[in-house]
C-alpha positions as CSV (number, residue, x, y, z in Angstrom):
1,M,32.6,190.2,-47.1
2,T,30.7,191.7,-44.2
3,E,27.8,194.0,-45.8
4,T,29.9,196.9,-43.7
5,E,32.9,196.0,-46.2
6,K,30.7,196.2,-49.0
7,Q,29.8,199.5,-48.3
8,Y,33.2,200.7,-47.4
9,Q,34.5,199.4,-51.0
10,Q,31.3,201.1,-52.8
11,L,32.4,204.8,-50.9
12,L,36.2,204.1,-52.6
13,E,34.3,204.5,-56.5
14,P,35.1,208.0,-58.1
15,S,32.3,210.7,-58.2
16,N,31.2,212.5,-61.6
17,A,32.6,215.6,-60.7
18,L,35.9,214.2,-60.0
19,L,35.7,212.0,-63.7
20,Q,35.3,215.3,-65.1
21,D,38.1,217.0,-63.5
22,M,40.1,214.5,-64.3
23,Q,38.8,214.6,-68.3
24,E,40.1,218.1,-68.0
25,L,43.7,217.6,-66.6
26,D,46.9,216.6,-69.4
27,G,49.6,215.0,-68.1
28,D,50.7,212.0,-65.3
29,I,50.2,212.7,-61.8
30,M,53.7,211.8,-59.5
31,I,52.5,210.9,-55.5
32,L,55.3,211.9,-53.5
33,G,55.3,210.0,-49.8
34,A,52.2,207.7,-51.3
35,G,53.3,204.7,-48.7
36,G,51.4,206.9,-45.7
37,K,48.0,206.6,-44.2
38,M,46.7,208.2,-47.5
39,G,48.6,207.8,-50.2
40,P,48.3,204.2,-51.1
41,D,44.2,204.9,-50.8
42,L,45.0,208.6,-53.4
43,A,47.1,206.4,-55.8
44,V,44.4,204.0,-56.6
45,L,41.7,206.5,-56.7
46,A,43.8,208.7,-59.2
47,Q,44.5,205.1,-60.9
48,R,40.7,204.5,-61.1
49,A,39.3,207.9,-61.7
50,S,42.1,208.6,-65.0
51,R,41.2,205.4,-66.5
52,L,37.2,206.0,-66.3
53,A,37.9,209.2,-67.1
54,G,39.2,207.6,-70.9
55,K,42.7,209.4,-69.8
56,Q,45.9,207.4,-71.2
57,R,48.1,208.8,-67.9
58,R,50.2,207.0,-65.6
59,I,50.0,207.6,-62.0
60,L,53.1,207.1,-60.0
61,A,53.3,206.5,-56.1
62,V,57.1,206.7,-54.7
63,S,57.7,206.1,-51.2
64,R,61.0,204.0,-49.0
65,F,57.4,201.7,-48.9
66,T,58.6,198.9,-46.0
67,D,55.3,197.0,-46.5
68,R,55.3,194.7,-49.4
69,D,52.0,194.4,-49.2
70,V,50.9,197.9,-50.3
71,I,53.1,197.4,-53.3
72,N,51.0,194.6,-54.1
73,R,48.6,196.7,-53.7
74,L,48.9,199.5,-55.9
75,E,51.0,197.5,-58.6
76,A,47.3,195.5,-59.2
77,A,45.9,198.7,-59.5
78,G,47.8,199.3,-62.1
79,V,50.1,202.2,-60.2
80,T,53.2,202.7,-61.0
81,V,55.1,202.1,-57.9
82,M,59.3,203.9,-57.7
83,Q,61.0,203.7,-54.4
84,A,63.1,206.0,-53.3
85,D,64.4,207.7,-49.9
86,L,63.6,211.8,-51.4
87,L,66.6,212.5,-48.6
88,D,68.5,210.9,-50.8
89,R,69.3,213.3,-53.7
90,E,70.6,211.3,-56.4
91,Q,67.4,209.5,-55.6
92,L,65.2,212.1,-56.0
93,N,66.9,214.0,-59.2
94,A,66.8,210.6,-60.5
95,L,62.5,210.7,-60.6
96,P,60.9,211.2,-63.7
97,N,59.6,215.3,-64.1
98,T,55.9,215.1,-64.1
99,P,53.6,217.6,-65.1
100,N,51.1,217.3,-61.7
101,L,52.7,216.3,-58.4
102,L,50.8,216.0,-54.7
103,Y,53.5,215.8,-52.3
104,L,52.7,214.4,-49.0
105,A,55.4,213.3,-47.4
106,G,56.4,214.7,-44.2
107,T,57.0,213.0,-40.5
108,K,54.8,214.0,-37.1
109,F,55.1,211.3,-34.6
110,G,58.6,211.1,-32.9
111,T,59.3,214.7,-33.1
112,T,60.5,214.9,-29.4
113,G,63.5,213.9,-29.4
114,R,63.8,214.0,-33.3
115,E,63.8,217.5,-33.9
116,H,66.5,217.4,-36.4
117,F,64.5,215.0,-38.2
118,T,61.7,216.1,-38.2
119,W,63.1,219.9,-39.6
120,A,65.0,218.1,-42.3
121,M,61.8,216.1,-43.2
122,N,59.2,219.0,-43.1
123,S,61.4,221.8,-44.2
124,F,64.2,220.9,-45.7
125,L,63.3,217.9,-48.0
126,P,60.3,220.4,-49.4
127,G,63.0,222.8,-50.6
128,L,64.4,220.4,-52.5
129,V,61.5,218.7,-54.6
130,A,60.2,222.2,-55.2
131,E,64.0,222.7,-57.1
132,K,63.4,219.6,-58.6
133,F,59.6,219.7,-59.8
134,R,60.0,224.0,-60.1
135,D,57.6,223.2,-63.9
136,S,55.3,221.0,-62.4
137,R,51.9,222.0,-60.5
138,I,51.8,221.3,-57.0
139,V,49.6,220.4,-54.5
140,A,51.5,220.1,-51.0
141,F,49.5,218.4,-48.1
142,S,50.2,220.9,-44.8
143,T,48.0,220.8,-41.8
144,G,45.8,222.5,-39.3
145,N,48.5,222.5,-37.0
146,V,50.4,225.8,-38.2
147,Y,46.9,227.8,-36.9
148,P,46.7,228.6,-33.2
149,L,43.6,227.1,-31.0
150,V,40.9,229.4,-31.5
151,P,37.3,229.6,-29.5
152,V,35.2,226.4,-30.7
153,L,32.2,229.2,-30.9
154,S,34.4,230.9,-33.8
155,G,33.6,227.9,-36.3
156,G,37.7,227.6,-36.7
157,A,40.5,228.8,-38.5
158,T,40.2,230.7,-41.7
159,E,42.9,230.5,-44.6
160,N,43.0,235.0,-44.2
161,D,44.1,234.0,-40.1
162,I,47.8,234.2,-39.3
163,P,49.5,230.8,-38.4
164,E,50.5,231.0,-35.1
165,P,51.6,227.3,-34.5
166,V,52.5,225.7,-31.4
167,G,55.3,223.3,-31.2
168,E,58.1,221.9,-33.2
169,Y,56.0,219.5,-35.6
170,A,53.5,222.4,-36.7
171,Q,56.6,225.0,-36.4
172,S,58.5,222.5,-39.2
173,C,54.9,222.4,-41.3
174,L,54.2,226.1,-41.7
175,G,58.1,225.9,-42.7
176,R,57.5,223.5,-45.4
177,E,54.4,226.1,-46.6
178,R,57.0,229.4,-46.7
179,I,59.6,227.2,-48.2
180,F,57.3,225.5,-50.7
181,Q,55.7,229.5,-51.6
182,Y,59.7,230.5,-51.9
183,M,59.9,228.6,-54.7
184,S,56.7,229.2,-56.1
185,E,57.5,233.2,-56.4
186,L,60.9,231.7,-57.4
187,Y,60.4,230.0,-60.3
188,Q,56.4,230.7,-61.0
189,T,55.6,227.2,-59.9
190,P,51.8,226.7,-60.0
191,L,51.0,226.0,-55.9
192,L,48.4,224.4,-54.0
193,I,48.5,224.8,-49.7
194,Y,46.8,221.6,-48.9
195,R,46.0,222.2,-45.0
196,L,43.6,219.5,-43.8
197,N,42.6,218.8,-40.5
198,Y,41.7,215.9,-39.8
199,A,41.1,213.0,-42.8
200,N,39.2,209.7,-40.9
201,D,39.2,206.3,-42.3
202,V,37.7,202.7,-41.2
203,S,41.0,201.9,-40.1
204,Y,42.6,205.1,-38.3
205,G,41.2,208.5,-37.3
206,V,40.5,210.8,-34.9
207,L,36.5,208.9,-35.0
208,L,38.3,205.7,-34.5
209,E,40.2,206.7,-31.6
210,I,37.1,207.7,-29.7
211,A,35.0,205.1,-31.0
212,R,37.5,202.4,-29.3
213,M,37.9,204.3,-26.4
214,V,34.2,203.5,-26.4
215,W,34.3,200.1,-27.3
216,E,37.4,199.2,-24.8
217,E,35.5,201.0,-22.1
218,R,38.7,203.7,-22.0
219,E,38.1,206.9,-20.4
220,I,37.9,209.7,-23.1
221,D,39.9,212.9,-22.2
222,L,38.1,216.0,-22.9
223,S,40.5,218.7,-22.4
224,M,40.5,218.7,-26.6
225,G,37.0,218.9,-26.2
226,H,35.9,220.0,-30.1
227,I,37.6,218.0,-33.3
228,N,37.4,218.5,-37.0
229,A,36.7,215.4,-39.3
230,I,36.7,214.6,-42.8
231,W,35.7,211.6,-45.0
232,Q,39.2,210.2,-46.3
233,G,37.7,209.6,-49.0
234,D,36.7,212.9,-49.6
235,A,40.1,214.5,-49.0
236,N,41.7,212.5,-51.8
237,E,39.2,213.6,-53.9
238,M,39.5,217.0,-53.3
239,A,43.2,216.7,-53.2
240,L,43.6,215.3,-56.8
241,R,40.7,218.4,-57.7
242,C,43.0,220.6,-56.3
243,L,45.6,220.3,-59.4
244,L,43.1,222.2,-61.3
245,H,43.3,225.0,-59.0
246,C,46.9,225.5,-58.4
247,D,48.1,229.1,-58.8
248,Y,50.8,231.1,-58.4
249,P,51.5,233.3,-56.5
250,A,50.3,230.3,-54.6
251,K,47.0,229.0,-52.8
252,T,45.8,228.1,-49.2
253,L,43.0,225.8,-49.0
254,N,41.4,224.3,-45.4
255,I,40.4,221.1,-46.3
256,T,37.9,219.6,-43.4
257,G,34.3,218.6,-42.7
258,P,31.2,221.7,-42.2
259,E,30.9,220.3,-38.8
260,V,32.7,221.4,-35.1
261,I,32.3,218.2,-34.0
262,A,31.7,217.7,-30.0
263,V,34.2,214.4,-28.5
264,R,31.2,214.4,-25.6
265,K,27.9,213.7,-27.9
266,A,30.5,211.6,-30.4
267,A,31.8,209.2,-27.3
268,D,28.1,209.0,-26.8
269,F,26.8,208.5,-30.4
270,F,29.5,205.3,-30.4
271,A,28.2,204.1,-27.2
272,G,24.7,203.9,-28.2
273,I,25.1,201.9,-31.5
274,M,27.8,199.8,-28.8
275,N,26.0,199.3,-26.0
276,K,28.6,200.8,-23.9
277,T,28.8,203.5,-21.7
278,A,31.2,206.3,-22.5
279,R,33.4,207.3,-19.6
280,F,35.5,210.7,-19.7
281,T,38.3,212.4,-17.8
282,G,39.1,216.2,-17.4
283,V,37.3,219.0,-18.8
284,E,36.2,220.9,-22.5
285,Q,38.1,223.7,-23.0
286,D,36.6,226.8,-24.9
287,T,39.3,226.6,-27.5
288,A,40.5,223.8,-29.6
289,L,42.5,222.9,-33.2
290,L,39.4,223.7,-35.6
291,S,39.4,224.8,-39.4
292,N,36.9,227.0,-41.0
293,A,36.7,224.6,-44.9
294,A,34.2,227.5,-46.3
295,H,36.5,228.2,-49.0
296,S,36.8,224.7,-50.5
297,F,33.1,224.3,-50.4
298,Q,32.3,226.6,-53.0
299,L,35.2,225.0,-54.8
300,F,34.1,221.2,-55.0
301,G,30.7,221.3,-52.8
302,Y,30.1,219.4,-49.6
303,P,31.6,216.5,-48.7
304,L,29.5,213.8,-50.1
305,M,29.8,212.1,-46.9
306,P,27.9,212.8,-43.8
307,L,29.2,212.7,-40.5
308,H,26.7,210.5,-39.3
309,R,27.1,207.6,-42.1
310,M,30.9,207.9,-41.2
311,M,30.6,207.7,-38.0
312,E,28.1,204.5,-38.1
313,L,30.7,202.8,-40.7
314,Q,33.6,203.1,-38.3
315,A,31.1,201.7,-35.3
316,R,30.1,198.7,-37.3
317,W,33.4,198.5,-38.4
318,L,35.1,198.3,-35.1
319,M,32.7,196.2,-34.0
320,E,33.0,193.6,-36.3
321,G,36.4,193.5,-36.2
322,G,37.9,195.2,-39.8
323,R,41.3,196.2,-39.6
324,L,43.3,199.1,-38.3
325,K,46.7,201.2,-38.5
326,N,48.1,201.6,-35.8
327,K,48.8,205.0,-36.5
328,P,47.2,207.3,-33.6
329,T,46.5,211.2,-34.5
330,H,47.2,211.9,-30.7
331,F,44.1,214.6,-31.4
332,Q,43.9,215.0,-27.4
333,E,47.5,217.3,-27.6
334,R,46.9,220.7,-27.0
335,S,51.3,221.9,-26.6
336,G,52.3,220.6,-29.8
337,K,54.0,218.0,-28.7
338,Y,54.4,214.6,-30.9
């Protein structure tokens, strides 16, 4: 194991703040859509934090799970794996009722040409889930894409800003939120809408994409010249801690890092570490997809992983040939077509 891999493994350990919240939280935790980018690490973190907090609870990870390696990793960590197609009502209704639910299911890429499936996953399925788990606390993952592009100098959209989603993916995500909110009002279900923008792990994320383009000496499109990013470990911790902040009426919370990151400066940073020359195309616009997460910092404090360390780790991971997920963010997209 390389030094970079050792550092990465250390970053997967739960914080003291998370352990305290896991002591306070009662009941099992179910993660729907646990087979995606964040789900496996979230499930393992929930299991580890619960054990270290001295809580005897089941962590149930639910997904179709097409990758056997993911199943093996989860089971080795003590997570209960349940394979299910959530759009199949019989399979959904067969799931055990659980007091704490993290909803990660959804689709983004391939929206164009499959709009009907996107709406089914992102807007229809939430209604089925909210009906089934109406007696649970629910943290429903959403996205900063529900906001319009905002002036870079604004610091990002806040939870008080009116959503103006661009494109069918973003529109369907707002549909997800509205359906969850309707069902929360109908059943008085404690709910938190978790608007994430963007989670970054060494194996995927917008910072990896920028670093990879520098490493491979490809041109970087600057038309989306500014971004947000948060370490996936911090985003996962906040998601679990949000279970104690679900409320009725439903609460909405932006989750991202505190910085507005200039793509050009990030690329130059990576180029310096990699001894490469960053190459660019296009011109920075005065608007970008940006979120202001000040409210989440009031609840949980600033992310534990500072930006400069995240970027250094990302660069070293890529240079040392660390494993990567082939899941691009398409952060350059300004017209909402995924």
